[in-house]
N, C-alpha and C positions, 0 to 999 in steps of 0.2 A: 291215764296213769296218776293216781294222787303224788303228793310232795312228799308223804309218808313212804309210799312205794319208791321214789328216787331215791330217798335217803336210805331205805333197806339195801337198794342193788347197788348204791355207792359202796357203801359198809362191806357189802359182800365181795366187789370186785376189789377193795384195799385188801382186804382178808386173803384173797386168792393170792395176789401179787406178793403177801409176805412183807411188805415193806414196815418202815417206821413212821408212824404217824407221829403228829403233833396235837394233844390233847388238852382241853382245857374245860374247867367247870368250875361253876358257882354253887358251892357245897355247903360253907359256912363262913363267916368271917374268920376263922382261925385255919381252915383245912381248905381253902381255894386252890384250884390246880392251875397253874397257869403256862401253856404252851409246853407241856411234859412230853420228851418223847416216850411211844409206847407202841406195842404190838397189839393189834387184833388177833387173839388167838380163838376165838370162837364165835360163830354165826349162828342166832338161834331164831325162832319165829320173833319173839317179843323183846328179844335182848341180845345183845354182843357183851361179849369179856374181852377185857384189856389187860396187860400187863405192864408195868412201869418196871423199870431196872435203875435204881439208882447205888451207886457205890459197891456192886456186887449182891445189892439186896434186894428181891422181888417182892413187888406187890401188885395185887389185882383188885379189878372194880368190873361189876356188871352195870351195864347202861342201858337205858331203855332208848328205844329209838324216840318215844316221845320226849325224850330229854334233847335230844338233837333237834328236832321239829320245833321245841317252844324255846330253844336257845339257850337252856340252862347248861349245854354243854357243846363243846364244839370240837369237830376234827378238822385242822387247818385245808388238811388236802381234800377235804370232801366238798364237792362243786353244787352248791345251792344256795339257794338266798337265806341269810339269817334273819329271822325275825327283828323286829325293831327292839322288842323288851328282852329281857334275860340277858345271857352272859354276854361281856362284851370282849371281844379279841384284842 
């Protein structure tokens, strides 16, 4: 099983559990996301969808599994080794 498969399986488990996760992403200097509570609302072959709720307003983001693999995005509850480069927790 590859690391990408492990990431996909881990995200699927978190989705099925329906728990809130903590998501971080290096998007740009003005819109980085740090440890934001989110729900995984859909799991698909190449992406998964997350929902953030802030003050009653919801926002959504599609995330590629490769973003997790390369460290550009992080889910704190996901158990895997984060690459040395990319997003810092």
